[in-house]
N, C-alpha and C positions, 0 to 999 in steps of 0.2 A: 691556674687559673682554667680547668676543667673543674675543680671542686666549687668556685666560684659560681660558674653556670650552671652545677646542678645544684647548687643552693637556691639560683634564683629559678631554676624552673619548677623544683619543689614549693617553693613558696609561692608559686604563680598557683600550680596547679591545687595545692592546700589551700590556699586563701581567697583567691580570685572569686571562686563561687560564692562564696560566705559574703564578701563586700559586694557582690551584686544583688545575694538575698537580704540583705538589711538595707541596701539604695529602696530596694523594691516596697520593705516594708514600710522604710521613712516614706516614700511616696505615699503611699498608701493613707500613713497616720496625717500627713499634710492635708490632703486631698479630704480627707474625713474632718480635719480641724476645721478646713475652706469650707464645707460644707454645715456644719454647725454654726460657723459667722454667718452664711446663707441663712439657714432658718431662723435665726438671733435677730436677723435683719440688721447685723454691726457691718455698715458697708466701709469703714475704716480697717475692719480686719480683715474684710474680704478683698481688699483693694491693697493691703499690703503683702498678700500671698501673690502678686501680678508683676511681672517685670513691667518697666516703663513704657517699653513700646507693647504690650500684652494688645495681642487681638483675639477677635472672636465673629463665630459664626452662628447665631442663634438657631432654635429648631425650627422656628417657623419660617424660615427661608430667605428672610429679608437680609437687607446690606450687613455689610460687614459694621462692628461695632466699633466706636474711635473711642478713643481713649481720654479724649477730650470733651466729653460729653458733658460733663458737669460745667466745665468752662463757659461751652457755648451756649448750654440752656441756660445758665444764668446769665448771661449778656443778653441774651433774647429774652427771657422773663417768662422762661419755659420751666414746667414741672414734670421732673423724670419721674414717672412709677413704674418700680418694676414689679413683676408680679409675686406674690407671697409663695413661696418652694416649701412642700414637705415632701423632701425625697429620701429614698436611699440607693445606695450602689448595691450592683450583684454583678457576678461574673468579672470582678477585677482582675485585670492583667498590667503588670508594667514590665517594659523592656527597658533595659538600662545599657546605656552607651555613653561610658566614661562620664561627666557630668548630664547628661542629657538622658531623658526619661521619656518614654511615649506610653501612657496609659489610655486603657481601653475597658471601658465598664459600660454598664445600662445605669441608667437613674429611673428608679421606679416608683412612683409617688403620686403627688395632688400639685396642682398650681392655683392660685386664686388670682384674678384679675378682675377689677370692678365688680367685687362682690360676688362673683361667681367661679368656684369651684370646678375644676377639669383633672379627671385621671390622665397621667402621664408615662410612657415609656419610651426613652429616650435613649438612643447610642452615643457613645460622646469618646471622642477622640482627644487627648488632650496633651501637648505636650510641656514640659516641666524641665527647669534647667537648673543645676545646682549654681548658686551663686552667695558667697560669704559663708560658704556652710550651710545654707538654706535653700531650700527647694522652692521655687517661684514659678508659675504659671506663665508659658510666653504665649500659647496659642491655646483656643478650646474651641472645638467643632461639636454641635452637637445637630441631630437628626432622629425625627421621630421613629421609631420600629413600623416596619410595615407589617402587615395582618396578612398582606397576599404571600404567597408562596413563589418565589421567583424559580422557573426553568433553569435550567443551565443543560 
């Protein structure tokens, strides 16, 4: 019994950090593919990276994004126009908790809406869940980086 316990503890000490590191690298690679799909305006691929009950808060401070936006828009005859993004991630970090990852990073680049391009630097917090061996985004929250210094 003690021998089995020693084997299990040794396995956990040796392999657990590597599994977490591999998962963090997988999450980052998945998020990079996600933004490549956004850059290509491949909405089908973008949606495939989301869980069915995905939620999002955009950086403009508006209301929570609704996952049934396409159906509602179609029923109402509305056209949805997403901004065109040209962004890259920086300062990426992923904390892994079993099959859940909390990713934080900055998005730096530009977005274009209505033909007008604007610079952006947004802070991102996102929750990704490993489902069926793939990382899927459950929630995404963005907010603009403040240029003001906050005193503590």
